[in-house]
C-alpha positions as CSV (number, residue, x, y, z in Angstrom):
1,M,-48.5,267.8,-45.4
2,T,-49.8,268.7,-41.6
3,D,-48.2,267.9,-38.8
4,R,-50.7,266.8,-37.3
5,A,-53.1,263.8,-36.8
6,H,-56.8,263.3,-36.8
7,L,-58.7,260.0,-35.7
8,L,-62.4,259.4,-36.1
9,D,-64.3,256.7,-34.3
10,W,-67.4,256.1,-36.1
11,A,-68.7,252.9,-36.3
12,W,-70.9,253.4,-38.8
13,P,-70.8,256.9,-40.6
14,T,-73.7,257.7,-42.5
15,R,-75.7,261.0,-43.7
16,G,-79.2,260.9,-42.3
17,A,-81.5,263.5,-40.1
18,A,-80.1,264.8,-36.9
19,W,-82.4,262.6,-34.7
20,I,-80.5,259.6,-36.3
21,D,-78.2,259.8,-33.0
22,P,-80.4,260.1,-30.3
23,A,-82.3,257.0,-31.6
24,V,-79.1,255.1,-31.5
25,L,-78.1,256.4,-28.3
26,I,-81.2,255.6,-26.6
27,L,-80.4,252.0,-27.5
28,R,-76.9,252.5,-25.6
29,L,-78.9,253.9,-22.9
30,M,-80.9,250.7,-22.7
31,E,-78.5,248.9,-23.1
32,G,-77.0,250.5,-20.0
33,G,-80.2,249.3,-18.3
34,H,-82.5,252.6,-18.7
35,S,-85.9,251.7,-20.1
36,A,-87.5,253.0,-23.5
37,E,-89.6,255.4,-21.6
38,A,-86.8,257.1,-19.7
39,A,-84.3,257.1,-22.6
40,D,-86.9,258.5,-24.8
41,A,-88.0,260.9,-22.6
42,W,-84.5,262.2,-21.5
43,A,-83.5,262.3,-25.3
44,R,-86.5,264.7,-25.8
45,G,-85.1,266.8,-23.5
46,E,-81.8,267.1,-24.6
47,F,-82.3,266.8,-28.3
48,P,-84.8,269.3,-30.5
49,S,-84.6,266.6,-33.7
50,W,-85.5,264.3,-31.1
51,A,-88.7,266.3,-30.0
52,A,-89.5,267.2,-33.2
53,A,-88.9,263.8,-35.0
54,R,-91.9,262.2,-37.0
55,H,-92.9,259.4,-35.3
56,T,-93.2,257.1,-38.9
57,A,-89.5,258.0,-39.6
58,V,-88.4,257.4,-36.5
59,A,-90.6,254.3,-36.8
60,A,-89.0,252.8,-39.8
61,F,-85.4,253.6,-38.8
62,S,-85.9,251.6,-35.5
63,E,-87.4,248.7,-37.0
64,A,-84.8,248.5,-40.0
65,N,-82.1,249.2,-36.9
66,A,-83.7,245.9,-34.8
67,H,-83.2,243.7,-38.2
68,T,-79.4,245.5,-38.7
69,W,-78.9,244.3,-34.3
70,D,-80.3,240.7,-35.1
71,E,-78.5,239.7,-38.1
72,I,-75.2,241.2,-35.9
73,A,-76.0,239.1,-33.1
74,R,-76.4,236.1,-35.4
75,H,-73.6,236.5,-37.5
76,D,-71.0,237.4,-34.4
77,P,-72.7,236.3,-31.1
78,Q,-70.8,238.2,-28.7
79,D,-72.8,238.5,-25.3
80,W,-73.2,242.4,-26.0
81,K,-74.3,242.1,-29.5
82,K,-77.0,239.4,-28.6
83,H,-78.3,242.3,-25.6
84,M,-78.3,244.6,-28.1
85,G,-80.5,242.6,-30.4
86,R,-82.5,242.1,-27.7
87,I,-83.2,245.2,-26.6
88,A,-83.7,246.7,-30.3
89,P,-87.1,245.2,-30.4
90,D,-88.5,246.3,-27.0
91,W,-87.2,249.7,-28.6
92,V,-89.3,249.0,-31.6
93,T,-92.5,247.6,-29.3
94,Y,-92.6,250.8,-26.9
95,W,-92.1,253.1,-30.2
96,R,-94.9,251.5,-31.9
97,A,-97.2,251.6,-28.6
98,K,-96.2,255.6,-28.0
99,G,-97.8,256.2,-31.5
100,R,-101.4,255.3,-30.7
């Protein structure tokens, strides 16, 4: 028995590539008013895993994440969730254009 407590604040605990955390953070930066380009540039400078991420892998994750936010917003239409449901496809559009 231990005499201390541990608190974990993981909304969606999963295992995955190191660049997934920056990918999720980028949407939160966009939620806060940053452009996709600015959020991407910041993450690229802060996270080596993001700078090294394969474009196709990020595209697949981003598209799946956008679908997830759309579903969340449709089933629980709180304003912030609807906002995330709108900006996630904006990120996908930016990322697709960047891959050209």
